[in-house]
Short mmCIF file of the C-alpha atoms (twelve columns), coordinates in Angstrom:
data_MODEL
# 
_entry.id   MODEL 
# 
loop_
_atom_site.group_PDB 
_atom_site.id 
_atom_site.type_symbol 
_atom_site.label_atom_id 
_atom_site.label_alt_id 
_atom_site.label_comp_id 
_atom_site.label_asym_id 
_atom_site.label_seq_id 
_atom_site.Cartn_x 
_atom_site.Cartn_y 
_atom_site.Cartn_z 
_atom_site.pdbx_PDB_model_num 
ATOM 1   C CA . MET A 1   -152.351 59.209 -120.296 1 
ATOM 2   C CA . THR A 2   -153.627 58.791 -116.707 1 
ATOM 3   C CA . THR A 3   -154.339 55.600 -114.790 1 
ATOM 4   C CA . THR A 4   -155.747 55.851 -111.295 1 
ATOM 5   C CA . THR A 5   -157.711 53.567 -109.026 1 
ATOM 6   C CA . PRO A 6   -160.273 55.779 -107.262 1 
ATOM 7   C CA . PRO A 7   -161.304 54.802 -103.718 1 
ATOM 8   C CA . ASP A 8   -163.970 52.063 -103.676 1 
ATOM 9   C CA . SER A 9   -163.509 51.484 -107.420 1 
ATOM 10  C CA . PRO A 10  -163.259 47.864 -108.505 1 
ATOM 11  C CA . ALA A 11  -160.905 48.606 -111.422 1 
ATOM 12  C CA . PRO A 12  -158.299 51.213 -112.354 1 
ATOM 13  C CA . VAL A 13  -159.631 54.098 -114.411 1 
ATOM 14  C CA . HIS A 14  -157.683 54.869 -117.598 1 
ATOM 15  C CA . ILE A 15  -158.082 58.356 -119.060 1 
ATOM 16  C CA . ARG A 16  -156.991 59.384 -122.529 1 
ATOM 17  C CA . PRO A 17  -158.081 61.596 -125.420 1 
ATOM 18  C CA . CYS A 18  -160.971 60.207 -127.411 1 
ATOM 19  C CA . ARG A 19  -160.087 58.369 -130.637 1 
ATOM 20  C CA . VAL A 20  -162.308 57.856 -133.648 1 
ATOM 21  C CA . ALA A 21  -162.558 54.139 -132.763 1 
ATOM 22  C CA . ASP A 22  -164.074 55.127 -129.377 1 
ATOM 23  C CA . LEU A 23  -167.154 56.812 -130.845 1 
ATOM 24  C CA . ASP A 24  -169.260 53.684 -131.456 1 
ATOM 25  C CA . VAL A 25  -168.310 52.278 -128.049 1 
ATOM 26  C CA . LEU A 26  -169.254 55.561 -126.360 1 
ATOM 27  C CA . GLU A 27  -172.630 55.599 -128.126 1 
ATOM 28  C CA . ARG A 28  -173.306 52.014 -127.057 1 
ATOM 29  C CA . HIS A 29  -172.431 52.594 -123.403 1 
ATOM 30  C CA . MET A 30  -173.353 56.295 -123.052 1 
ATOM 31  C CA . PRO A 31  -175.922 57.101 -125.746 1 
ATOM 32  C CA . SER A 32  -176.279 60.701 -126.883 1 
ATOM 33  C CA . PRO A 33  -179.683 62.168 -126.012 1 
ATOM 34  C CA . GLY A 34  -182.306 62.110 -128.742 1 
ATOM 35  C CA . ARG A 35  -180.920 62.401 -132.260 1 
ATOM 36  C CA . THR A 36  -177.805 64.332 -131.260 1 
ATOM 37  C CA . ARG A 37  -174.282 63.192 -132.049 1 
ATOM 38  C CA . ARG A 38  -172.775 64.518 -128.840 1 
ATOM 39  C CA . HIS A 39  -169.667 62.294 -128.813 1 
ATOM 40  C CA . ALA A 40  -168.952 62.744 -132.527 1 
ATOM 41  C CA . ASP A 41  -169.414 66.519 -132.237 1 
ATOM 42  C CA . ARG A 42  -166.997 66.685 -129.310 1 
ATOM 43  C CA . PHE A 43  -164.507 64.519 -131.191 1 
ATOM 44  C CA . ASP A 44  -164.782 66.781 -134.261 1 
ATOM 45  C CA . ARG A 45  -164.008 69.852 -132.117 1 
ATOM 46  C CA . GLN A 46  -161.009 68.014 -130.670 1 
ATOM 47  C CA . GLU A 47  -159.775 67.252 -134.195 1 
ATOM 48  C CA . GLN A 48  -160.037 70.974 -135.000 1 
ATOM 49  C CA . GLY A 49  -157.848 71.771 -131.980 1 
ATOM 50  C CA . LEU A 50  -160.641 73.598 -130.162 1 
ATOM 51  C CA . THR A 51  -161.021 71.114 -127.334 1 
ATOM 52  C CA . ALA A 52  -159.610 68.031 -125.685 1 
ATOM 53  C CA . PHE A 53  -162.259 65.307 -125.400 1 
ATOM 54  C CA . LEU A 54  -161.218 62.825 -122.712 1 
ATOM 55  C CA . THR A 55  -162.613 59.377 -122.069 1 
ATOM 56  C CA . ALA A 56  -162.433 57.415 -118.824 1 
ATOM 57  C CA . ARG A 57  -162.534 53.628 -118.913 1 
ATOM 58  C CA . ALA A 58  -162.604 50.902 -116.288 1 
ATOM 59  C CA . ASP A 59  -162.157 47.299 -117.417 1 
ATOM 60  C CA . ASP A 60  -162.091 48.685 -120.988 1 
ATOM 61  C CA . VAL A 61  -165.680 49.962 -120.620 1 
ATOM 62  C CA . PRO A 62  -166.414 53.710 -120.814 1 
ATOM 63  C CA . VAL A 63  -167.371 55.166 -117.444 1 
ATOM 64  C CA . GLY A 64  -167.133 58.877 -118.214 1 
ATOM 65  C CA . THR A 65  -166.125 61.745 -120.452 1 
ATOM 66  C CA . ALA A 66  -164.983 65.325 -120.047 1 
ATOM 67  C CA . GLN A 67  -164.116 68.110 -122.433 1 
ATOM 68  C CA . ILE A 68  -161.640 70.975 -122.149 1 
ATOM 69  C CA . LEU A 69  -162.713 74.076 -124.066 1 
ATOM 70  C CA . TRP A 70  -159.365 75.712 -124.814 1 
ATOM 71  C CA . GLN A 71  -160.999 79.036 -125.751 1 
ATOM 72  C CA . GLY A 72  -162.801 79.174 -122.401 1 
ATOM 73  C CA . CYS A 73  -166.399 79.907 -121.603 1 
ATOM 74  C CA . ALA A 74  -168.521 81.433 -124.365 1 
ATOM 75  C CA . ALA A 75  -170.274 83.827 -121.964 1 
ATOM 76  C CA . PRO A 76  -168.828 87.326 -122.523 1 
ATOM 77  C CA . GLU A 77  -168.913 88.222 -118.822 1 
ATOM 78  C CA . VAL A 78  -166.868 85.107 -117.969 1 
ATOM 79  C CA . GLN A 79  -164.424 85.764 -120.834 1 
ATOM 80  C CA . ALA A 80  -163.973 89.336 -119.585 1 
ATOM 81  C CA . ARG A 81  -163.246 88.181 -116.048 1 
ATOM 82  C CA . PHE A 82  -161.123 85.132 -116.947 1 
ATOM 83  C CA . PRO A 83  -159.600 85.713 -120.401 1 
ATOM 84  C CA . GLY A 84  -157.735 82.740 -121.811 1 
ATOM 85  C CA . CYS A 85  -158.889 80.403 -119.037 1 
ATOM 86  C CA . PRO A 86  -159.854 76.959 -120.402 1 
ATOM 87  C CA . GLU A 87  -163.210 75.571 -119.301 1 
ATOM 88  C CA . LEU A 88  -164.070 72.078 -118.085 1 
ATOM 89  C CA . ASN A 89  -167.245 71.155 -119.942 1 
ATOM 90  C CA . GLY A 90  -169.449 68.118 -120.410 1 
ATOM 91  C CA . LEU A 91  -168.235 66.120 -117.411 1 
ATOM 92  C CA . GLY A 92  -170.314 62.981 -117.129 1 
ATOM 93  C CA . ILE A 93  -170.106 59.603 -115.379 1 
ATOM 94  C CA . TRP A 94  -172.249 56.684 -116.609 1 
ATOM 95  C CA . PRO A 95  -174.129 54.597 -115.695 1 
ATOM 96  C CA . PRO A 96  -175.175 55.777 -112.236 1 
ATOM 97  C CA . GLN A 97  -173.551 52.772 -110.517 1 
ATOM 98  C CA . PRO A 98  -169.937 54.039 -110.827 1 
ATOM 99  C CA . ARG A 99  -170.851 57.427 -109.365 1 
ATOM 100 C CA . SER A 100 -169.502 58.346 -105.919 1 
ATOM 101 C CA . ARG A 101 -166.471 56.109 -106.464 1 
ATOM 102 C CA . GLY A 102 -163.996 58.808 -107.468 1 
ATOM 103 C CA . ASN A 103 -164.250 58.432 -111.261 1 
ATOM 104 C CA . GLY A 104 -165.397 62.034 -111.739 1 
ATOM 105 C CA . THR A 105 -162.653 63.297 -109.440 1 
ATOM 106 C CA . THR A 106 -160.098 61.299 -111.434 1 
ATOM 107 C CA . LEU A 107 -161.369 62.864 -114.669 1 
ATOM 108 C CA . ILE A 108 -161.250 66.373 -113.180 1 
ATOM 109 C CA . ARG A 109 -157.661 65.806 -112.029 1 
ATOM 110 C CA . ALA A 110 -156.690 64.628 -115.522 1 
ATOM 111 C CA . VAL A 111 -158.240 67.802 -116.980 1 
ATOM 112 C CA . GLU A 112 -156.352 69.940 -114.464 1 
ATOM 113 C CA . GLU A 113 -153.075 68.174 -115.347 1 
ATOM 114 C CA . GLN A 114 -153.604 68.790 -119.061 1 
ATOM 115 C CA . VAL A 115 -154.478 72.441 -118.561 1 
ATOM 116 C CA . ARG A 116 -151.428 73.015 -116.339 1 
ATOM 117 C CA . ALA A 117 -149.185 71.245 -118.845 1 
ATOM 118 C CA . GLY A 118 -150.843 72.823 -121.898 1 
ATOM 119 C CA . VAL A 119 -151.262 69.333 -123.333 1 
ATOM 120 C CA . ILE A 120 -153.144 69.218 -126.651 1 
ATOM 121 C CA . ARG A 121 -153.685 72.985 -126.507 1 
ATOM 122 C CA . PRO A 122 -153.302 74.560 -129.929 1 
ATOM 123 C CA . GLU A 123 -150.879 77.411 -130.404 1 
ATOM 124 C CA . PRO A 124 -152.624 80.841 -130.434 1 
# 
């Protein structure tokens, strides 16, 4: 999908939708808190067409994730003000070492590209 080398990053960052084979790798490198199944839950919502769950990798190691909520924010006041506006949700960069190297910015740009293009968005 997207390959970018952020400033000060030692390796290009590759961004693509999460695949079922990514779930164990994500849990190993970015464990879900407590007993949650955060990555699997986000993947399940992607499979239902409700979201796009993106993964960022550098040197084939996960460095971040982000989720596009196609239905937008659940808060009624936000829905009223911005109807039909997708929401960026669950942006995270791990571990702390790759932070401040542009990986989060690269993920945000990939989300913006998908929203503008309507990529993965289910038909209403």
